[in-house]
C-alpha positions in Angstrom: 76.7 157.1 141.0 76.2 153.9 143.0 73.8 151.6 142.0 70.4 151.6 143.8 69.9 148.1 145.7 67.0 146.3 145.0 64.9 145.0 148.0 65.4 141.1 148.5 62.3 138.8 149.2 62.8 136.6 152.0 61.0 133.6 152.1 58.7 133.3 155.0 57.9 129.2 155.6 54.3 130.4 157.2 53.2 132.1 153.8 54.1 129.2 151.3 51.0 126.9 150.3 51.2 123.2 150.3 48.6 121.7 148.1 47.8 117.7 148.9 46.7 115.3 146.2 43.4 113.5 147.6 43.7 109.7 148.8 43.1 107.1 146.1 39.9 106.0 147.9 38.1 109.5 148.2 36.1 111.2 145.4 36.6 114.5 144.2 33.8 116.0 142.4 34.6 116.7 138.8 33.6 119.8 137.3 31.9 119.6 133.5 33.3 122.3 131.3 30.5 124.4 130.2 29.5 124.1 126.2 31.5 126.6 124.4 29.5 129.2 122.6 32.4 130.2 120.4 35.2 128.7 119.3 38.5 129.7 121.0 41.0 131.9 118.5 43.1 128.9 118.0 40.2 126.7 116.7 38.8 129.6 114.7 42.4 130.0 113.1 42.6 126.2 112.5 39.1 126.5 110.8 40.1 129.4 108.3 43.3 127.5 107.8 41.6 124.3 106.7 39.3 126.1 104.5 41.8 128.4 103.0 43.5 125.0 101.8 40.4 123.7 100.6 39.9 126.5 98.3 43.8 126.4 97.2 43.1 122.7 96.3 39.7 123.6 94.3 41.7 126.2 92.3 43.7 123.5 91.2 46.7 124.1 93.7 48.0 126.9 91.8 50.2 129.6 93.9 50.0 133.2 94.0 46.3 133.7 95.2 47.1 132.7 99.0 45.8 136.1 100.6 42.5 136.0 98.7 42.1 132.4 99.6 42.5 133.4 103.2 40.5 136.3 103.2 37.5 134.4 101.4 38.0 131.5 104.1 37.8 133.9 106.9 34.5 135.6 105.2 33.3 132.1 104.9 34.0 130.6 108.3 32.9 134.0 110.2 29.8 133.7 108.2 28.7 130.6 109.3 29.4 131.4 112.8 27.2 134.7 112.6 24.4 132.6 111.2 21.6 131.6 114.0 21.5 127.9 114.7 18.0 126.3 113.7 17.3 123.1 115.3 16.2 120.3 112.9 13.6 118.0 114.1 
């Protein structure tokens, strides 16, 4: 049985977008990033990893309890994020 041909995309020069850089003298408004309400998953993972390592060090760097260290660190880090922030004056 013959293989079905897939349609080829034709490049149409009128449909291409060209982005130009602004002139050196022109001012472009800079958008400020909104403050993050919660850490990104990557930051959260890094915080948990750091805390798990601290727990490991507190235990005297003895191997064999990595899973327990990770779960404890995860509970602590997530618990801090769930607590309402109180302003101190």
